[in-house]
C-alpha positions, 0 to 999 in steps of 0.5 A: 383761503382755507387753512387745513390742520392749521398748517396748509393753505388751500384757496377756494376757486382752484382745482387740486391734483393728488400730485400736489399741484393746483390749476386755475382757469383764466380766459380759457387757459390754465395757470398751474403751480405747486400747493402749499403742502408741496412747497412745505414738504419740499423745503426751500426750492433752489431750482425749477426747470420746466418744459419750454413753451410750445411743449405738450404736457399730459395730466399727471405726467412731468411738467418739469423738475424741482431741486431743493436742499433735500430732494430732486424730483418731478413736478406733475401737470394737473392738466394736459395741453401745451405750455404757453408761458413759464413764470419768469420770476422762478428763473430769477428766484426759485424760492418765490414758490415757497414764499407765494405758491398761489400768487407770484410763485405760479409755474406755467400757463397751459392751453388745455387740450381737454378741459374735461380732465378738470373732473379728475381734480378736487375743487376743494382739498379732501381732508381725509386724503390730505391727512393720509398724505401728511402721515405718509410724509411725516408732516 
């Protein structure tokens, strides 16, 4: 686990989007979730609504929406494909995303339609880009 700027965790073995989501390849499918930066920036997650299994998603387009105490907005998919499964744990307790964004707080599993899209993601977090994001959002 890499910790950047003593604040944000970015585990190795994942792909990261500039929309603050991550992707992990598992048996030809892709598990996705929000990054530590995204969950810290958002604050305590109150509710997450994701597209239903069987729905198509596109890279950098809406996978679902998230509501926190200070923000309601989109969660963008790191890869195109079809949603196979949504995490039932976030329906029961959305704050699991804050507690464990890379583990129990995953969002969905997607059957990718184009694995070449992984080339558009970072295999490790770009520190300069993250620094700009921190400035942009006052972190």
